[in-house]
C-alpha positions in Angstrom: -15.9 -17.1 -1.7 -12.7 -15.1 -0.8 -11.3 -12.6 -3.2 -7.6 -11.7 -3.5 -7.1 -8.1 -4.6 -3.6 -6.5 -4.8 -3.1 -3.4 -2.8 0.1 -1.6 -3.4 2.5 -1.1 -0.5 5.9 0.7 -0.8 7.7 -2.0 1.1 11.2 -1.9 -0.3 12.6 1.2 1.2 16.4 0.8 0.9 18.8 2.3 3.3 21.4 4.7 1.9 25.0 4.0 2.2 26.4 5.2 5.4 30.2 5.2 4.7 32.6 5.8 1.8 33.1 3.1 -0.7 35.5 0.4 0.2 38.9 0.1 -1.5 39.1 -2.6 -4.1 41.0 -5.0 -1.9 38.6 -4.7 1.1 37.8 -8.1 2.7 34.9 -9.7 0.8 34.5 -6.8 -1.5 31.5 -5.6 0.5 30.5 -2.8 -1.8 30.3 -5.1 -4.9 28.4 -7.7 -3.0 25.9 -5.2 -1.6 25.2 -3.7 -5.0 24.7 -7.2 -6.4 22.3 -8.2 -3.6 20.3 -5.0 -4.1 20.1 -5.5 -7.9 19.0 -9.1 -7.5 16.3 -8.1 -5.0 14.9 -5.4 -7.2 14.9 -7.9 -10.2 12.9 -10.4 -8.1 15.6 -13.1 -8.0 15.2 -13.6 -4.3 17.1 -16.8 -3.8 20.2 -15.3 -5.4 19.6 -12.0 -3.5 19.7 -13.9 -0.2 22.9 -15.6 -1.1 24.6 -12.3 -2.2 23.2 -10.4 0.8 24.6 -13.0 3.2 28.0 -12.7 1.7 27.8 -8.9 1.8 26.8 -9.0 5.5 29.8 -11.4 6.3 32.1 -9.0 4.4 30.8 -5.9 6.2 31.3 -7.6 9.6 34.8 -8.7 8.7 35.8 -5.3 7.3 34.1 -3.0 9.8 33.1 -4.9 12.9 29.6 -5.9 14.1 28.2 -2.4 14.9 29.1 -0.4 11.8 26.4 1.4 9.8 27.3 -0.6 6.7 26.5 -3.7 8.6 23.1 -2.2 9.3 22.7 -1.6 5.5 23.6 -5.2 4.8 21.2 -6.5 7.5 18.4 -4.4 5.9 19.1 -5.7 2.4 19.1 -9.3 3.6 16.0 -8.7 5.6 14.2 -7.3 2.5 15.1 -10.4 0.5 13.9 -12.8 3.2 10.7 -10.7 3.7 9.9 -10.9 0.0 10.4 -14.6 0.1 7.9 -14.9 3.0 10.6 -15.8 5.5 9.5 -13.3 8.2 11.2 -15.2 11.0 14.5 -14.7 9.3 13.8 -11.1 8.3 12.6 -9.8 11.7 15.8 -10.0 13.7 17.8 -8.5 10.8 15.5 -5.5 10.6 15.7 -5.1 14.4 19.5 -5.3 14.4 19.7 -2.8 11.5 17.6 -0.3 13.4 19.6 -0.8 16.6 22.9 -0.2 14.9 21.7 3.0 13.2 20.1 4.4 16.4 23.4 3.8 18.2 25.5 5.4 15.4 23.3 8.3 14.4 20.6 8.8 17.0 16.9 8.0 17.1 15.8 10.7 14.6 18.0 9.6 11.6 16.4 9.2 8.3 17.8 5.7 7.9 16.3 4.8 11.2 12.9 5.8 9.8 13.5 3.6 6.8 14.3 0.6 9.0 11.2 1.3 11.2 9.0 1.4 8.1 10.4 -1.9 6.8 9.9 -3.6 10.2 6.4 -2.2 10.4 5.6 -3.6 7.0 6.8 -7.1 8.1 4.4 -6.8 11.1 1.6 -5.5 8.9 1.8 -8.3 6.4 2.3 -10.8 9.2 -1.0 -9.8 10.8 0.7 -8.1 13.8 -1.0 -4.7 13.6 -0.4 -3.6 17.2 3.3 -3.9 16.7 3.3 -2.2 13.3 1.3 0.9 14.1 3.7 2.6 16.5 6.6 2.0 14.2 4.8 3.7 11.3 3.9 6.6 13.5 7.4 7.0 14.7 8.8 6.7 11.2 6.4 9.4 10.0 7.4 11.7 12.8 11.1 11.3 12.0 10.5 11.9 8.3 8.3 14.9 8.8 10.8 16.4 11.2 13.7 16.0 8.8 12.1 16.5 5.4 8.9 18.4 6.0 5.3 17.2 5.9 5.1 17.1 2.1 8.0 14.8 1.3 7.4 11.8 -1.0 9.0 9.7 1.7 6.4 10.9 4.2 3.6 9.9 1.7 5.1 6.4 1.3 4.9 5.7 5.1 1.5 7.3 5.4 0.3 5.0 2.6 1.7 2.0 4.5 -0.1 3.1 7.7 -3.3 3.5 5.7 -2.9 -0.1 4.4 -2.6 -1.3 8.0 -5.9 0.5 9.0 -7.5 -0.8 5.8 -6.6 -4.4 6.6 -8.0 -4.0 10.1 -11.3 -2.7 8.7 -10.8 0.8 10.0 -11.9 2.3 6.7 -12.6 5.9 7.7 -9.0 6.3 9.2 -7.5 4.5 6.1 -9.4 6.8 3.8 -8.1 9.9 5.6 -4.5 8.6 5.3 -4.8 7.5 1.6 -6.2 10.9 0.7 -3.4 12.6 2.6 -0.7 10.5 0.8 -2.4 11.1 -2.6 -2.5 14.9 -1.9 1.3 15.0 -1.1 2.1 13.0 -4.2 0.0 15.1 -6.5 1.5 18.2 -5.1 5.2 17.3 -5.4 5.4 14.6 -8.1 4.9 14.6 -11.9 1.2 13.9 -12.7 2.1 10.6 -14.3 4.3 9.3 -11.5 3.6 5.7 -10.6 3.4 6.6 -6.9 0.3 8.6 -7.7 -1.2 5.5 -9.4 -0.4 3.5 -6.2 -2.4 6.0 -4.1 -5.3 6.0 -6.6 -5.3 2.2 -6.7 -5.4 1.9 -2.9 -8.1 4.5 -2.5 -10.1 2.7 -5.2 -9.8 -0.6 -3.2 -11.1 1.1 -0.1 -14.2 2.3 -1.9 -14.6 -1.1 -3.5 -14.6 -2.6 0.0 -17.4 -0.2 1.0 -19.3 -1.1 -2.1 -19.0 2.5 -3.5 -18.2 1.4 -7.0 -19.1 4.7 -8.6 -16.0 6.2 -6.8 -13.8 3.1 -7.1 -14.1 2.6 -10.8 -12.8 6.0 -12.0 -9.9 5.9 -9.6 -8.9 2.5 -10.8 -9.2 3.6 -14.4 -6.9 6.6 -13.7 -4.4 4.3 -12.0 -4.3 2.1 -15.1 -3.8 5.1 -17.4 -0.9 6.4 -15.4 0.8 3.1 -15.1 0.5 2.3 -18.8 2.0 5.7 -19.7 4.8 5.6 -17.1 5.6 1.9 -17.1 4.3 0.4 -20.4 1.2 -1.5 -21.2 2.6 -4.9 -20.2 4.1 -4.0 -16.8 3.0 -6.1 -13.7 1.7 -3.0 -12.0 -0.7 -2.5 -14.9 -1.8 -6.1 -14.5 -2.5 -5.5 -10.8 -4.7 -2.5 -11.6 -6.5 -4.4 -14.4 -7.3 -7.2 -11.9 -8.6 -4.6 -9.4 -10.9 -3.0 -12.0 -12.1 -6.4 -13.0 -13.0 -7.0 -9.4 -15.1 -3.8 -9.3 -17.0 -5.0 -12.4 -17.4 -8.5 -11.1 -18.9 -7.3 -7.8 -21.5 -5.4 -9.8 -22.3 -8.4 -12.0 -20.7 -6.8 -15.0 -19.1 -10.0 -16.1 -18.7 -9.2 -19.8 -16.6 -6.2 -18.8 -14.6 -8.0 -16.1 -13.6 -11.0 -18.2 -11.3 -9.4 -20.7 -9.6 -7.5 -17.9 -8.9 -10.7 -16.0 -7.6 -12.3 -19.1 -5.3 -9.4 -20.0 -4.0 -9.2 -16.4 -3.2 -13.0 -16.4 -1.5 -12.6 -19.8 0.7 -9.8 -18.7 1.7 -11.5 -15.4 2.5 -14.8 -17.1 4.6 -13.0 -19.7 6.5 -10.8 -17.4 6.7 -12.9 -14.1 6.1 -16.5 -15.3 3.1 -18.8 -15.3 3.7 -19.9 -11.7 4.2 -16.5 -10.0 1.9 -16.0 -6.9 0.3 -12.9 -8.4 -0.9 -15.0 -11.4 -2.7 -17.1 -8.8 -4.4 -14.0 -7.4 -6.1 -13.2 -10.7 -6.8 -16.9 -11.4 -8.6 -17.0 -8.1 -10.6 -14.0 -8.8 -11.7 -15.2 -12.2 -12.7 -18.4 -10.6 -15.0 -16.4 -8.4 -16.6 -15.0 -11.4 -17.1 -18.4 -13.0 -18.6 -19.6 -9.7 -21.1 -16.8 -9.7 -22.0 -17.6 -13.3 -22.4 -21.3 -12.3 -19.6 -22.3 -14.6 -18.4 -24.8 -12.0 -16.0 -26.9 -14.1 -14.1 -23.8 -15.1 -14.1 -22.4 -11.6 -12.8 -25.7 -10.2 -9.9 -25.8 -12.7 -8.8 -22.3 -11.8 -9.1 -22.8 -8.0 -6.9 -25.9 -8.3 -4.3 -24.1 -10.4 -4.2 -21.1 -8.0 -3.8 -23.4 -5.0 -1.0 -25.3 -6.7 0.9 -22.1 -7.5 0.5 -20.7 -4.0 1.5 -24.0 -2.4 4.7 -24.1 -4.5 5.5 -20.5 -3.8 4.6 -20.3 -0.1 4.3 -23.8 1.3 1.1 -25.7 2.3 0.3 -23.6 5.4 0.0 -20.1 3.9 -3.1 -17.9 4.2 -3.5 -17.8 0.4 -3.6 -21.5 0.3 -6.3 -21.4 2.9 -8.3 -19.0 0.6 -8.0 -21.3 -2.4 -9.0 -24.3 -0.4 -12.1 -22.6 0.9 -13.0 -21.3 -2.6 -12.7 -24.7 -4.1 -14.9 -26.1 -1.3 -17.6 -23.5 -2.1 -17.5 -24.6 -5.8 -18.2 -28.2 -4.6 -20.8 -27.0 -2.1 -22.8 -25.3 -4.9 -23.0 -28.6 -6.6 -23.8 -30.5 -3.3 -20.6 -32.4 -3.6 -20.3 -32.4 0.2 -17.8 -35.3 0.5 -15.3 -33.3 -1.5 -16.0 -30.0 0.1 -15.7 -31.1 3.7 -11.9 -31.9 3.8 -11.1 -28.7 2.0 -13.0 -26.6 4.6 -11.3 -28.5 7.4 -7.9 -28.0 5.9 -8.6 -24.3 5.3 -9.7 -23.9 8.9 -6.6 -25.7 10.2 -4.3 -23.4 8.3 -6.1 -20.3 9.5 -6.0 -21.5 13.1 -2.3 -22.3 12.8 -1.3 -19.0 11.2 -3.7 -16.5 12.6 -4.9 -18.2 15.8 -8.2 -20.0 16.7 -10.0 -16.8 17.6 -9.3 -14.9 14.4 -12.4 -13.7 12.4 -11.2 -15.9 9.5 -11.5 -18.9 11.7 -15.1 -18.0 12.6 -15.9 -17.7 8.9 -14.4 -21.1 8.1 -16.4 -22.6 11.1 -19.6 -21.1 9.7 -18.9 -22.5 6.2 -18.3 -25.9 7.6 -21.4 -25.7 9.8 -23.4 -24.8 6.7 -22.1 -27.9 5.0 -23.1 -30.1 7.9 -26.6 -28.6 7.9 -27.0 -29.1 4.2 -25.8 -32.7 4.5 -28.1 -33.6 7.4 -25.6 -33.4 10.2 -27.2 -30.8 12.4 -25.5 -31.8 15.6 -22.1 -31.2 14.2 -23.3 -27.9 12.8 -24.5 -26.6 16.2 -21.1 -27.2 17.8 -19.3 -25.3 15.1 -21.9 -22.5 15.1 -21.3 -22.0 18.9 -17.6 -21.8 18.4 -18.0 -19.2 15.6 -20.5 -17.2 17.6 -18.0 -17.0 20.5 -15.3 -15.7 18.3 -17.6 -13.1 16.8 -18.8 -12.0 20.2 -15.2 -11.5 21.4 -14.3 -9.1 18.5 
């Protein structure tokens, strides 16, 4: 079954204002609208943020023309809101336009250019476009180091994001090196209880969890929780994310009695602060379902898988990778009970989503093909299984 574990990225790097404040009678009142859009984005009201950011962009273009730095700022703000909503096709051209305007206005080594490059790289990273993301991160880091020095918190943020890229691609040694570097910068220049240090600790813990090195992962995750509780309060969503991650570490060791209260506390915080239908609630519901499945508590696992899928479908639409995860996990619950007729369409639908979003040669497609082949073998349909196994093997061989 597929786990969902939050890893913290510093996505929302905001551009700084590039020109003096507008007079009160400026067309469209750009300054007010941009502040409103930024505030709504940071509060998580993304639909309202998009509306305000669109108005701010229109106002900036009317007041300054199409190539002014404040137009770039509004493009970036609108792109961030679209990006957070999962509307990458809408966000990408806005990020690109923002960077192009800033490069033309200030030159290629401007700090705001680095911010725009980081944000565009994050869109590519989360959109499974690593080859496009990596050079943007590298360029952003070079600009930041040149302007601010190698030990700037902004440098650490972009190094952290580059580490996330390598982590997601399975390049764990390189990711570890970068996570440690980012953590070292933050511990040197920030207060010991700064949440950014907790982010680095959390991400490094997740890397060690992925390696199965739980003796290293657990203490780092515990320290992350302690910092976040002190800095942000015991019921902050970031605390809930770290609780989920520590629960995952315990689950993977079979320490179910220790994992369960952490999952429940994480879910409770998220439901209270973000709402019962927030996508991150589904993340922890999914992971608790994995524990129930391992404990052969199939009815409880089924219920949570279905709830997680419903939340993700409402938040992201029916063709999102997280929906594919929930479908595959529910299929495995049914497989464990030999409920093949119910599992088969779920595996097929999960495969369909993966092939649509990530392509038919992605490793996730191979995994789904293997799961479906196992179902056919278990249900006496060996000929169908052989065809799927050949397809999966071809994908694996090409990696």
